[in-house]
N, C-alpha and C positions, 0 to 999 in steps of 0.2 A: 863680397856682395851677396853671394849665394847664401851664406850663413845668416845674413841680415834679412832674408826673405825675398831677395830679388830673383827673377827668372834669368838664368844665364844659359846660353847655348853657344857652341863654337863650331864654325866650319874652318878647318885648318888644312894647310898644305903639308906641313911636317911637324910632328910632335915628338919630342924626346921622351924616353921611357919615364924618367923622373917626373916630368911635367904631366905626362899622361896619368901616372899613378895619383898625383895630387888632385888633378881635375876629376878623375873617376871617384876618388874617395869623397870629394865634395858633392858628388851627385850631378856633375855638369856633363850633359851629353855632348859628344864630339862626333862630327862627320867630316868626310872629305869628299870632294867631287872628283871622280876619276873617270877618264875616258880612255879606253884601251889600256887600262891598268896604270895610267900615269895621272898623278895629281895635277889638277888644272886650275886651282884657285890662286889668285895673286892679289886679291883684294886686301886692303888693310883698313877696315872700317869698324867702328864701334858705335852703336846706337844705344842711347840711354834715355829712359823716361823715368822720372822719379819726383817725389814730392820734395820741394825746396825745404831746406832745414828750417824748422820752427814755423812752418806755414802749412796750409792745406792746399797750396797751389802746386800744380804739376809743371815741370820744366822738361823740355826735350832738347837733347844735345847730340851732336855727331862729332866724332873724332876721326881723323884720317891722316894720311901722310905716306911717305916713302919708306918708313921704318919697318923693320921686322921686330917681332917680340923676342929678341935675343939680347944677351948682355952686350955684345959687340955693337949692335945697331942702336941700343938705347943709351950706351955710355961712350963708345969709342968711335962711332961713325959720324958722318956728316948728314945723317938722315933727318927728315922733317917729321914732326908730329904736330898736327894742327887741330885746335879746338874751334869748331865753327860756332857762330853766334847762337845764343840760346833762343829757342822757340818756345812760346808759351800760349796759353789760351786754346782756342779750338782749331787754329791753323798752324801746322808744323810740317810744311811740305818737304823739307830736306830730310827730317827724321822719317817721315812716312815713306819717302822714296828709298832710303837706305834699308828700312825694315822690309819693304816689299822685295827689294833685291835679295836680302838675306833669305826671306821665306821662299823665293823662287829657287834658290840653291838648295835649301833644306829639303824641299819637296821634289827636287829634280830626280829623274830616274837614274842619274849618274851619282847621286848622293849615297855614300856607304857609311854605315856606322862604324866608327873606329873601336876596335876591341883590344888595342895595344898600340905601342909606338909605331909610327909609319915612316 
């Protein structure tokens, strides 16, 4: 998505070195929220706003669930990954709420920029 011109940023709890290297090479900024040296994020949220294929209309979508972004959770576990209904037009309250939540974390005094695997 980043190579296609999308803005991508991640707040993560744990990032393996291989994945950190891939994200860093793609120019994707990574932060963690740490209180007393311990990572404290447990959200599993994705907020996407994009033009719908073949149109000039924007769509807003939120994904969430109990999954982790790991092979075990994505293929071997009984975790949930939910795509909420598309929001379009000028009103997209779910997307706006998730984006505001992300921005609160990103700008938090507890947010630290990751410079390697954590």
